[in-house]
C-alpha positions as CSV (number, residue, x, y, z in Angstrom):
1,X,-26.7,-46.1,6.3
2,X,-29.7,-47.4,8.2
3,X,-32.8,-47.0,5.9
4,X,-34.7,-45.1,8.6
5,X,-31.8,-42.6,9.0
6,X,-31.5,-42.4,5.2
7,X,-35.2,-41.6,4.9
8,X,-34.9,-38.9,7.5
9,X,-31.9,-37.4,5.8
10,X,-33.7,-37.3,2.5
11,X,-36.8,-35.7,4.1
12,X,-34.8,-33.1,6.0
13,X,-35.7,-29.6,4.7
14,X,-33.1,-27.4,3.1
15,X,-32.1,-24.7,5.6
16,X,-32.9,-21.2,4.6
17,X,-30.0,-19.0,3.6
18,X,-28.4,-16.4,5.9
19,X,-27.2,-12.8,5.3
20,X,-24.2,-12.5,7.7
21,X,-23.2,-9.2,6.3
22,X,-25.5,-6.5,4.9
23,X,-25.3,-5.3,1.3
24,X,-23.4,-2.1,0.7
25,X,-26.0,0.3,-0.8
26,X,-24.1,3.6,-0.4
27,X,-20.4,4.2,-0.3
28,X,-19.8,7.7,-1.5
29,X,-20.3,9.9,1.6
30,X,-17.1,11.7,2.7
31,X,-15.9,10.7,6.1
32,X,-13.7,12.6,8.6
33,X,-12.3,10.4,11.4
34,X,-11.6,11.6,14.9
35,X,-9.2,9.4,16.8
36,X,-6.1,7.4,16.0
37,X,-6.1,4.6,18.5
38,X,-6.5,0.9,18.1
39,X,-10.2,0.8,17.3
40,X,-9.9,3.5,14.6
41,X,-6.6,2.3,13.1
42,X,-7.3,-1.5,13.2
43,X,-11.1,-1.6,12.8
44,X,-12.8,1.5,11.4
45,X,-10.2,2.3,8.8
46,X,-9.5,-1.4,7.8
47,X,-13.2,-1.8,7.2
48,X,-13.6,1.4,5.3
49,X,-10.6,0.6,3.0
50,X,-12.0,-2.8,2.2
51,X,-15.5,-1.4,1.5
52,X,-14.1,1.6,-0.6
53,X,-15.6,4.3,1.7
54,X,-14.0,7.7,1.2
55,X,-12.0,8.9,4.2
56,X,-10.8,12.4,3.5
57,X,-9.3,13.5,6.8
58,X,-8.3,12.5,10.3
59,X,-7.4,14.1,13.6
60,X,-6.7,13.0,17.1
61,X,-5.4,14.2,20.5
62,X,-1.9,13.8,19.0
63,X,-1.3,15.2,15.5
64,X,1.7,12.9,15.2
65,X,-0.4,9.8,15.9
66,X,-3.0,11.0,13.4
67,X,-0.3,11.5,10.8
68,X,1.1,8.0,11.3
69,X,-2.4,6.4,10.8
70,X,-3.1,8.7,7.8
71,X,0.1,7.5,6.1
72,X,-0.8,3.9,6.8
73,X,-4.3,4.2,5.3
74,X,-3.6,6.8,2.6
75,X,-5.8,9.5,4.2
76,X,-5.1,12.8,2.3
77,X,-5.5,15.3,5.1
78,X,-4.4,15.5,8.7
79,X,-5.9,18.2,10.9
80,X,-4.2,19.6,14.0
81,X,-7.3,19.2,16.2
82,X,-10.6,17.3,16.1
83,X,-12.4,20.6,16.0
84,X,-10.5,21.6,12.9
85,X,-11.4,18.4,11.2
86,X,-15.1,18.9,12.1
87,X,-15.0,22.4,10.6
88,X,-13.5,21.1,7.3
89,X,-16.3,21.8,4.7
90,X,-15.5,18.6,2.8
91,X,-16.5,16.4,5.7
92,X,-20.0,15.0,5.5
93,X,-19.9,12.4,8.2
94,X,-17.9,12.8,11.4
95,X,-16.7,9.4,12.7
96,X,-15.8,9.6,16.4
97,X,-13.6,7.2,18.3
98,X,-12.8,9.4,21.2
99,X,-13.0,9.2,25.1
100,X,-16.7,9.4,26.2
101,X,-16.0,12.3,28.5
102,X,-14.8,14.4,25.5
103,X,-17.3,13.0,22.9
104,X,-20.4,15.1,23.8
105,X,-18.6,18.4,23.1
106,X,-17.4,17.1,19.7
107,X,-20.9,15.9,18.8
108,X,-22.3,19.3,19.6
109,X,-19.6,21.0,17.5
110,X,-20.5,18.8,14.6
111,X,-24.2,19.5,15.0
112,X,-23.4,23.2,14.5
113,X,-21.6,22.7,11.2
114,X,-23.9,23.2,8.2
115,X,-21.8,20.8,6.0
116,X,-21.9,17.9,8.5
117,X,-24.8,15.6,7.5
118,X,-24.3,12.8,10.0
119,X,-22.4,11.7,13.1
120,X,-21.2,8.3,14.2
121,X,-20.5,8.3,17.9
122,X,-18.6,5.7,19.9
123,X,-20.2,3.8,22.8
124,X,-20.9,4.6,25.5
125,X,-22.5,7.6,24.0
126,X,-22.0,9.6,27.2
127,X,-21.0,9.0,30.8
128,X,-24.5,9.7,32.1
129,X,-28.0,9.0,30.9
130,X,-28.9,12.6,31.3
131,X,-26.1,13.6,28.9
132,X,-27.1,10.9,26.4
133,X,-30.7,12.1,26.5
134,X,-29.6,15.7,25.9
135,X,-27.5,14.6,22.9
136,X,-30.4,12.7,21.4
137,X,-32.6,15.8,21.7
138,X,-30.0,18.2,20.3
139,X,-29.5,15.9,17.3
140,X,-33.2,15.8,16.7
141,X,-33.5,19.6,16.9
142,X,-30.6,19.9,14.4
143,X,-32.3,17.4,12.0
144,X,-29.1,15.4,11.7
145,X,-28.8,11.6,12.1
146,X,-26.6,10.7,15.2
147,X,-25.7,7.0,15.2
148,X,-24.0,5.0,17.9
149,X,-21.4,2.4,17.0
150,X,-23.1,-0.7,18.5
151,X,-21.0,-2.9,16.2
152,X,-21.9,-6.2,17.8
153,X,-25.3,-6.0,16.1
154,X,-23.2,-6.4,12.9
155,X,-21.3,-9.4,14.1
156,X,-22.0,-12.1,11.6
157,X,-23.2,-14.7,14.1
158,X,-25.5,-12.2,15.9
159,X,-27.0,-11.1,12.6
160,X,-27.6,-14.7,11.6
161,X,-29.1,-15.4,15.0
162,X,-31.5,-12.5,14.6
163,X,-32.6,-13.9,11.2
164,X,-33.3,-17.3,12.9
165,X,-35.4,-15.6,15.5
166,X,-37.3,-13.5,13.0
167,X,-38.3,-16.5,10.9
168,X,-39.3,-18.4,14.1
169,X,-36.9,-21.3,13.4
170,X,-36.3,-21.7,17.1
171,X,-40.0,-21.2,18.1
172,X,-40.7,-19.2,21.2
173,X,-37.5,-18.1,22.8
174,X,-37.1,-19.4,26.4
175,X,-33.5,-18.7,27.5
176,X,-30.4,-16.9,26.2
177,X,-26.9,-16.6,27.4
178,X,-23.7,-14.7,26.5
179,X,-20.7,-16.0,28.3
180,X,-17.4,-14.1,28.0
181,X,-14.0,-15.2,29.4
182,X,-11.6,-12.7,27.8
183,X,-9.3,-9.8,28.7
184,X,-10.3,-6.5,27.1
185,X,-7.7,-3.9,26.1
186,X,-8.7,-1.2,28.6
187,X,-7.8,2.2,27.1
188,X,-5.7,4.4,29.3
189,X,-8.4,7.1,29.7
190,X,-10.7,4.6,31.5
191,X,-8.5,4.9,34.6
192,X,-10.1,8.3,35.1
193,X,-13.6,6.8,35.4
194,X,-15.1,4.8,38.2
195,X,-17.3,2.8,35.9
196,X,-15.5,0.2,33.9
197,X,-16.9,-3.2,32.6
198,X,-20.7,-2.5,32.3
199,X,-20.1,0.7,30.4
200,X,-17.3,-0.4,28.2
201,X,-17.6,-4.1,27.7
202,X,-21.0,-5.3,28.8
203,X,-22.4,-2.6,26.6
204,X,-21.8,-4.9,23.6
205,X,-23.8,-7.8,25.2
206,X,-26.6,-5.8,26.7
207,X,-27.2,-4.0,23.4
208,X,-27.1,-7.3,21.5
209,X,-29.7,-8.7,23.9
210,X,-32.0,-5.7,23.3
211,X,-31.4,-6.1,19.5
212,X,-32.5,-9.7,19.7
213,X,-35.3,-9.6,22.3
214,X,-36.5,-6.0,22.7
215,X,-36.7,-4.0,25.9
216,X,-36.1,-5.9,29.1
217,X,-38.4,-5.5,32.1
218,X,-35.6,-5.6,34.7
219,X,-32.0,-6.4,35.4
220,X,-30.0,-7.8,38.3
221,X,-26.2,-7.2,38.2
222,X,-23.5,-8.4,40.6
223,X,-19.8,-7.7,40.4
224,X,-16.4,-8.2,42.0
225,X,-13.1,-6.4,41.4
226,X,-10.8,-7.7,38.7
227,X,-7.4,-8.6,40.2
228,X,-5.6,-7.7,37.0
229,X,-7.0,-4.1,36.7
230,X,-4.8,-2.0,39.0
231,X,-6.6,1.3,38.7
232,X,-9.7,1.9,40.9
233,X,-13.0,0.6,39.5
234,X,-16.4,-0.1,40.8
235,X,-17.2,-3.0,38.4
236,X,-14.7,-5.6,37.2
237,X,-16.1,-9.1,36.6
238,X,-19.9,-8.7,36.1
239,X,-22.9,-11.0,35.8
240,X,-26.3,-9.7,34.8
241,X,-29.7,-11.4,34.5
242,X,-32.4,-9.8,32.4
243,X,-36.1,-10.6,32.1
244,X,-38.1,-9.7,29.0
245,X,-41.9,-9.2,28.7
246,X,-42.0,-12.1,26.2
247,X,-40.8,-14.4,29.0
248,X,-37.2,-14.6,27.8
249,X,-34.7,-15.0,30.6
250,X,-31.2,-13.9,29.7
251,X,-27.8,-14.1,31.4
252,X,-24.7,-12.2,30.4
253,X,-21.3,-12.6,32.1
254,X,-18.1,-10.6,31.5
255,X,-15.2,-12.5,33.1
256,X,-12.5,-10.0,32.4
257,X,-10.1,-11.9,34.6
258,X,-10.3,-15.1,32.7
259,X,-7.5,-16.8,34.7
260,X,-3.8,-16.0,35.1
261,X,-1.7,-14.9,32.1
262,X,1.9,-15.9,32.4
263,X,4.5,-17.9,30.5
264,X,3.5,-21.6,30.3
265,X,-0.2,-20.9,30.9
266,X,-2.5,-22.1,28.1
267,X,-4.7,-19.3,27.0
268,X,-8.4,-20.3,26.6
269,X,-10.1,-16.9,26.2
270,X,-13.4,-17.0,24.4
271,X,-16.9,-15.6,24.1
272,X,-19.8,-18.0,23.5
273,X,-23.5,-17.6,23.3
274,X,-26.6,-19.9,23.4
275,X,-30.3,-19.3,22.7
276,X,-32.9,-21.9,23.5
277,X,-36.4,-22.0,22.1
278,X,-39.4,-24.3,22.0
279,X,-38.5,-25.5,18.5
280,X,-34.7,-25.4,18.5
281,X,-31.4,-24.2,19.9
282,X,-28.7,-22.0,18.4
283,X,-25.2,-21.7,19.8
284,X,-22.2,-19.8,18.6
285,X,-18.9,-18.0,19.3
286,X,-17.7,-14.5,18.9
287,X,-14.5,-14.3,17.0
288,X,-12.9,-11.7,19.3
289,X,-10.5,-12.3,21.0
290,X,-9.2,-15.2,18.9
291,X,-9.1,-13.3,15.6
292,X,-11.3,-15.8,13.9
293,X,-14.7,-15.6,12.3
294,X,-17.7,-15.9,14.6
295,X,-19.7,-19.1,14.4
296,X,-23.2,-20.3,14.6
297,X,-24.7,-23.8,14.8
298,X,-28.4,-24.5,15.2
299,X,-30.9,-27.4,15.3
300,X,-34.5,-26.7,14.5
301,X,-37.5,-29.0,14.3
302,X,-38.9,-26.5,11.7
303,X,-35.8,-26.0,9.5
304,X,-33.3,-28.8,10.0
305,X,-35.4,-31.8,11.0
306,X,-33.7,-31.6,14.4
307,X,-30.2,-32.0,13.0
308,X,-27.4,-29.5,13.7
309,X,-26.4,-27.2,10.9
310,X,-23.4,-24.9,10.8
311,X,-23.4,-22.1,8.2
312,X,-20.1,-20.4,7.7
313,X,-18.6,-17.2,6.3
314,X,-15.2,-15.6,5.9
315,X,-15.8,-12.2,7.4
316,X,-15.2,-11.4,11.1
317,X,-16.6,-9.1,13.8
318,X,-13.4,-7.1,13.8
319,X,-13.0,-5.4,11.4
320,X,-15.9,-6.3,9.0
321,X,-18.8,-5.3,11.3
322,X,-17.6,-1.7,11.0
323,X,-18.5,-1.8,7.3
324,X,-22.2,-2.3,8.2
325,X,-22.1,0.3,10.9
326,X,-20.8,3.1,8.6
327,X,-22.8,1.9,5.6
328,X,-26.1,2.3,7.4
329,X,-25.3,5.9,8.3
330,X,-24.1,6.7,4.8
331,X,-27.3,5.3,3.4
332,X,-29.4,7.4,5.8
333,X,-27.5,10.6,4.9
334,X,-28.0,10.0,1.1
335,X,-31.6,8.8,1.3
336,X,-33.1,10.7,4.2
337,X,-34.3,7.5,5.8
338,X,-33.6,6.9,9.5
339,X,-30.3,5.0,10.2
340,X,-30.5,1.4,11.5
341,X,-28.6,2.5,14.6
342,X,-30.5,5.5,15.9
343,X,-29.5,7.5,19.0
344,X,-33.1,7.2,20.2
345,X,-32.7,3.4,20.3
346,X,-29.3,3.7,21.9
347,X,-30.8,5.5,24.9
348,X,-32.4,2.2,25.8
349,X,-28.9,0.6,26.0
350,X,-27.6,3.6,28.1
351,X,-30.6,3.2,30.4
352,X,-30.0,-0.5,30.8
353,X,-26.4,0.2,31.8
354,X,-27.6,2.8,34.3
355,X,-30.0,0.2,35.7
356,X,-27.2,-2.3,36.0
357,X,-25.1,0.2,38.0
358,X,-28.1,0.9,40.2
359,X,-28.5,-2.8,40.8
360,X,-24.9,-3.1,41.9
361,X,-25.1,-0.1,44.1
362,X,-28.3,-1.0,45.8
363,X,-28.0,-4.8,45.8
364,X,-31.4,-5.5,44.1
365,X,-33.3,-6.1,40.9
366,X,-34.0,-2.8,39.1
367,X,-37.0,-2.4,36.8
368,X,-36.3,-0.4,33.7
369,X,-39.4,1.6,34.4
370,X,-37.4,3.2,37.2
371,X,-35.0,4.8,34.7
372,X,-36.3,7.9,33.0
373,X,-35.4,7.9,29.3
374,X,-37.8,10.7,28.1
């Protein structure tokens, strides 16, 4: 090795460690699950089984589906209806994975039960910002933590990126991008809604950008229809730019078309992200839809001597992020501390989605100050 390069390698600082997955502090709060579709059966329950979280009952729109999922995961009790599960006095946390038009009524039913100590709602929290605000206020009045399952905040690469930003390894953040070319599994109930991608896919990315950089000043969103999605929809492929008070400019794109899918066509679906700062750059991938662990690589003048470093981990966004999502609510229930994912914070994500739809409809940049969240 050249002596100059050798000296640089020896002088390179040791990168600080990462915590890609949060520690499990609480795991004894009894959970009742509402929903038996893919996200519950393949993600929630897989994560809870690995973490040792106690799931004591399940219900869904179809009792037969709930029974099949219960048998698979060893859940002792199947209820005929979601309402019956919520009324079970053994349930302390109600875990909802249900269509957003039906979710508010179930949240309200849970808030009325004296034995229910916390609620984990799916995203989007509600179909309108007004309904989301009402749920926030009703949960506060009931004195019960209502959390929203923004699980991308618990993706291992996003958590590690946030740790890089917090310790200023990248310096002042200049530009950020999330670039998705992947085909979501649109649940059948979405055909009944006009809003599609922003509310049900971009919600991950928009919330992650808020998690990383705070509240944006404005958003500009453009869209075109997705040729693969046959039911009516106002937003298919979407591209949004966001500006933050700190000066960060961010771009998120959701290409839900991602090219033709037919025999003989090589599939290249992926989600990649990149964050650039005055002292370094971080880039990574999100493991969905490839079924692999998410990745992060970064080069920092402050931490790596300008060389690229790639920490690694074995856990994945799906299903392992759902451990952190449920753990933070269990811990809040047991300790009385606020959950990490509060409904009050999630109103900011719902407002951002609302601003994106207004931008599409009116063909302009929308300032977040135009959207009332109080």
